[in-house]
C-alpha positions as CSV (number, residue, x, y, z in Angstrom):
1,M,71.9,107.8,109.1
2,R,71.6,111.0,110.1
3,K,67.7,110.1,111.3
4,L,69.8,106.9,113.4
5,E,72.4,108.7,115.4
6,V,69.7,110.7,116.8
7,F,67.3,108.4,117.4
8,A,70.5,106.1,119.3
9,A,71.0,109.5,121.4
10,V,67.7,110.1,122.7
11,V,68.1,105.8,123.7
12,E,71.7,107.1,125.4
13,A,70.7,110.1,127.1
14,R,67.2,109.0,127.6
15,G,65.5,111.9,126.7
16,F,65.1,114.0,123.9
17,G,66.2,117.4,125.6
18,A,69.7,115.1,127.0
19,A,69.6,114.1,123.7
20,A,69.7,117.9,121.9
21,V,72.0,118.9,124.2
22,A,74.4,116.4,123.3
23,L,74.1,116.7,119.7
24,D,74.6,120.6,120.2
25,I,70.8,121.0,118.2
26,S,66.9,121.9,119.4
27,Q,64.7,119.8,120.8
28,P,62.1,120.6,118.4
29,S,65.1,119.1,115.6
30,V,66.0,115.6,117.6
31,S,61.4,115.2,117.3
32,V,61.5,115.5,114.3
33,H,64.3,112.9,113.4
34,V,62.9,110.7,115.6
35,R,58.6,111.2,113.6
36,V,60.6,111.0,110.1
37,L,62.2,107.7,111.9
38,E,58.9,106.3,112.9
39,A,57.4,107.2,109.9
40,Q,59.9,105.6,107.6
41,M,59.2,102.3,109.9
42,G,55.6,102.2,110.1
43,T,55.7,101.7,114.0
44,S,56.6,103.7,116.9
45,L,59.9,103.2,118.3
46,F,59.4,104.8,121.7
47,S,56.2,105.2,124.5
48,R,56.1,108.0,125.6
49,Q,54.0,108.8,129.1
50,A,54.3,112.2,130.8
51,G,56.9,112.9,133.2
52,L,58.9,109.4,132.3
53,S,61.9,109.4,130.4
54,P,60.7,107.6,126.9
55,Q,61.2,103.8,126.8
56,L,61.9,101.6,123.9
57,T,59.1,99.2,122.3
58,D,60.1,96.1,121.1
59,A,60.1,97.6,117.3
60,G,62.8,100.5,118.5
61,R,64.2,97.8,120.8
62,T,65.4,96.1,118.2
63,L,66.4,99.1,115.8
64,Y,69.1,100.4,117.8
65,A,70.5,97.3,118.1
66,Y,70.8,97.9,114.5
67,A,71.7,101.4,114.9
68,Q,74.7,100.5,117.2
69,E,76.2,98.3,114.5
70,T,75.3,100.5,111.8
71,L,77.3,104.1,113.5
72,E,80.0,101.6,114.4
73,R,80.9,100.5,110.7
74,A,80.8,104.4,109.8
75,R,82.6,105.6,112.3
76,A,85.4,102.3,111.5
77,M,84.6,102.8,107.8
78,S,85.7,107.4,108.7
79,A,88.3,106.5,110.3
80,E,89.8,104.0,107.6
81,F,89.0,106.5,104.5
82,R,90.9,109.5,106.8
83,Q,93.6,107.4,107.4
84,D,93.8,106.5,103.3
85,R,93.8,110.4,102.9
86,N,97.3,110.4,104.8
87,K,98.4,107.4,102.3
88,L,101.1,108.5,99.1
89,R,100.4,105.2,97.2
90,F,102.5,104.7,94.4
91,A,104.8,102.9,92.4
92,A,107.9,102.9,89.4
93,Q,109.9,100.9,87.7
94,R,113.2,100.9,89.0
95,F,114.8,103.2,86.7
96,V,112.7,105.9,88.6
97,T,113.3,105.2,91.5
98,N,117.1,104.5,91.1
99,Y,117.7,107.1,89.0
100,L,115.3,110.1,88.9
101,L,113.6,109.6,92.7
102,A,116.8,109.3,94.7
103,K,117.0,112.7,95.4
104,T,113.8,112.8,95.4
105,F,113.6,110.5,98.5
106,E,115.7,112.9,100.3
107,T,112.9,115.7,100.2
108,L,110.0,113.3,100.4
109,S,109.6,112.8,104.8
110,T,110.3,117.3,104.4
111,S,107.9,117.4,101.3
112,F,105.8,115.7,103.2
113,P,105.7,115.7,106.6
114,H,102.0,114.5,107.4
115,I,102.2,111.4,105.0
116,E,103.1,107.6,105.2
117,V,104.8,107.4,101.7
118,I,104.5,103.8,100.1
119,A,106.8,102.9,97.5
120,R,106.6,100.2,95.2
121,T,108.9,99.7,92.2
122,G,109.1,97.0,89.8
123,T,108.6,96.1,86.2
124,F,106.6,97.5,84.4
125,D,104.4,94.9,83.8
126,E,104.9,94.7,87.6
127,V,103.8,98.6,88.0
128,H,101.4,98.3,86.0
129,G,99.5,95.2,87.2
130,L,99.9,97.0,91.1
131,F,97.8,100.3,90.1
132,R,95.4,99.0,88.2
133,S,94.2,96.4,90.8
134,G,94.1,100.0,92.8
135,A,97.2,99.1,95.3
136,V,98.8,102.4,94.3
137,D,97.4,106.2,93.5
138,L,99.9,106.4,91.0
139,A,102.4,104.9,89.2
140,F,105.4,105.8,86.9
141,L,106.5,104.1,83.8
142,L,109.4,104.3,81.2
143,C,108.8,103.0,77.8
144,A,107.8,103.9,73.9
145,L,105.4,106.7,73.3
146,G,101.8,105.2,73.3
147,D,102.9,101.7,74.6
148,V,100.9,101.7,77.9
149,P,98.0,99.5,77.5
150,E,94.8,99.4,79.3
151,L,95.8,103.0,81.0
152,H,95.3,106.4,80.6
153,T,98.5,108.1,80.9
154,E,100.2,111.6,80.8
155,I,104.3,112.1,79.3
156,I,106.2,113.8,81.6
157,G,109.6,113.1,79.7
158,R,111.7,111.2,77.6
159,F,115.6,109.1,77.9
160,R,118.1,109.2,74.9
161,L,118.6,105.7,74.7
162,A,122.7,104.6,73.5
163,F,124.8,101.7,72.3
164,I,127.3,101.6,74.8
165,A,130.5,99.8,75.2
166,R,134.2,99.3,77.1
167,P,136.5,102.3,76.0
168,D,138.5,99.5,74.8
169,H,136.3,97.5,72.3
170,P,137.1,97.1,68.7
171,L,133.7,99.8,68.2
172,A,134.8,102.1,70.4
173,K,137.1,104.3,67.9
174,Q,134.8,103.4,64.7
175,Q,132.4,106.2,63.4
176,C,129.2,106.1,61.5
177,I,129.3,102.0,62.6
178,S,126.5,100.0,60.2
179,R,124.0,98.4,61.3
180,D,125.5,94.9,60.2
181,T,128.7,95.7,61.8
182,L,126.6,96.2,64.7
183,A,125.5,93.5,64.7
184,S,128.4,90.7,64.2
185,Y,129.4,92.0,67.8
186,P,128.2,90.0,71.3
187,F,125.1,91.7,73.0
188,I,123.6,92.7,76.2
189,S,120.2,92.1,75.5
190,A,116.9,93.1,77.7
191,Y,115.6,90.6,79.3
192,R,113.2,89.2,76.2
193,G,110.4,88.0,78.6
194,S,110.0,91.8,80.1
195,H,108.1,94.5,78.6
196,F,110.8,96.1,79.0
197,G,113.4,93.8,76.8
198,R,109.7,93.8,74.1
199,T,110.3,97.2,73.7
200,I,114.3,97.6,73.0
201,E,114.0,94.6,70.6
202,G,110.9,96.5,69.0
203,M,112.9,100.0,68.8
204,L,115.8,97.8,67.0
205,R,113.7,96.4,65.1
206,A,112.6,99.4,63.3
207,V,116.2,101.0,62.6
208,G,117.1,97.7,61.0
209,I,118.5,96.4,64.0
210,T,117.6,92.6,63.5
211,E,120.0,90.1,63.7
212,L,121.8,90.5,67.3
213,T,124.4,87.6,69.0
214,V,123.0,87.9,71.5
215,A,125.8,87.5,75.3
216,A,123.4,87.3,78.2
217,Q,120.1,88.8,79.0
218,V,119.2,90.8,82.0
219,Q,115.9,92.4,83.4
220,E,118.1,95.2,85.7
221,L,119.6,98.9,83.9
222,R,122.6,97.9,86.7
223,M,123.6,94.5,85.7
224,V,123.6,96.3,82.2
225,R,126.0,98.3,83.3
226,E,128.3,96.1,85.0
227,M,128.2,93.4,81.9
228,V,129.1,96.0,79.9
229,M,132.5,97.0,82.2
230,A,133.1,93.6,82.6
231,G,133.6,93.3,78.9
232,M,131.2,90.4,78.0
233,G,129.9,93.1,75.0
234,I,128.4,95.8,73.8
235,A,124.9,97.4,74.6
236,C,121.6,99.5,74.0
237,T,120.2,101.4,77.5
238,V,119.0,104.6,78.8
239,R,121.7,106.9,78.6
240,R,121.2,108.5,81.9
241,S,121.8,105.2,83.1
242,V,125.4,105.3,82.4
243,H,125.7,109.2,82.3
244,K,128.6,109.7,84.6
245,D,130.3,106.4,83.6
246,L,130.0,107.9,80.2
247,A,131.6,111.5,81.4
248,D,134.2,109.2,83.8
249,G,135.5,106.9,80.0
250,T,135.1,103.8,81.9
251,I,131.4,103.5,78.9
252,V,131.9,104.4,75.8
253,E,128.5,105.7,73.6
254,L,129.3,104.2,70.2
255,D,129.1,105.9,67.2
256,V,126.3,104.3,65.2
257,D,124.8,104.9,62.1
258,V,121.0,105.1,63.7
259,D,118.7,108.2,64.6
260,P,118.2,108.6,67.8
261,M,115.9,106.7,69.5
262,H,113.8,107.4,72.7
263,L,111.7,105.9,75.5
264,V,109.2,108.3,77.5
265,L,108.8,108.8,80.7
266,S,104.9,108.1,81.5
267,Y,102.5,108.0,84.8
268,S,99.2,107.2,85.3
269,R,97.2,109.1,88.1
270,N,94.0,107.8,89.9
271,P,91.6,110.4,89.5
272,K,89.8,109.7,92.7
273,A,93.1,110.0,94.7
274,L,92.1,113.6,96.3
275,I,95.1,114.0,98.1
276,P,97.0,117.1,96.5
277,E,100.6,115.4,97.4
278,I,100.2,113.0,94.4
279,D,100.6,116.1,92.1
280,R,103.0,117.8,93.9
281,L,105.7,114.8,93.6
282,I,104.2,114.3,90.0
283,D,105.8,118.2,89.7
284,M,108.5,116.5,91.8
285,V,110.0,113.6,89.2
286,R,109.0,116.2,86.5
287,R,111.8,118.7,87.6
288,S,114.1,115.5,88.3
289,E,117.7,116.3,87.1
290,S,117.4,116.3,83.3
291,L,114.0,114.3,81.5
292,T,115.4,115.1,77.9
293,N,118.7,113.3,78.2
């Protein structure tokens, strides 16, 4: 590429000395580049006559056309790479966006003043797909421990699940509720066709809660909250998503006789993405409020 650049400079500057000045290198260095290029091509690229500017041979004209196209494509590619280095592309499940990044978004513009942030949200499957396709360089995923297929991930926190209901629910004031008793009431389930839904269902099975009377299946944690508050049933959800409601008393956490269950927050990072802001964003999410709720 450098030899093509020197060769093109000789043509455009109409001489070896002028090309050396344009490239800020010595004239002998220009001559060496051209001689090596001619040796590689197996033919002369210039016809040289004392006192006259070097003239392109037929082979030289052919190579010059190629050099122009190649160098232009290289410049365009370099500009595109520089542009990519100034973009922070990440994807996150909506829980991460709504409950962990809400405050972080307020500081993104000041934290990354020279970076264009491209943030995408979706379900586990959508975020997983965006990262695997290369559309984003960073993905945040909420799942069961070790349940991220085909990706290398690092865990940065965990979130406790809670059984929740309205304060006037028949189970609201009971203690040490059995699994059978819990299963006898209408349940608001995560959408069973989603990865999140399958994860929650698998965790419930693992603690012995298998036969549920499902009143509704929903995909958004916010919708789970709304349905519980509307009295449609009880739910097992991420406690962090309703912590304000629990503090206000508009929703209560049921005392169910099962061991604590947790989901983990993991991230997957493209090792070829070199902008340091990726690691800074990971640290910001790690520090966001408390990751041990």
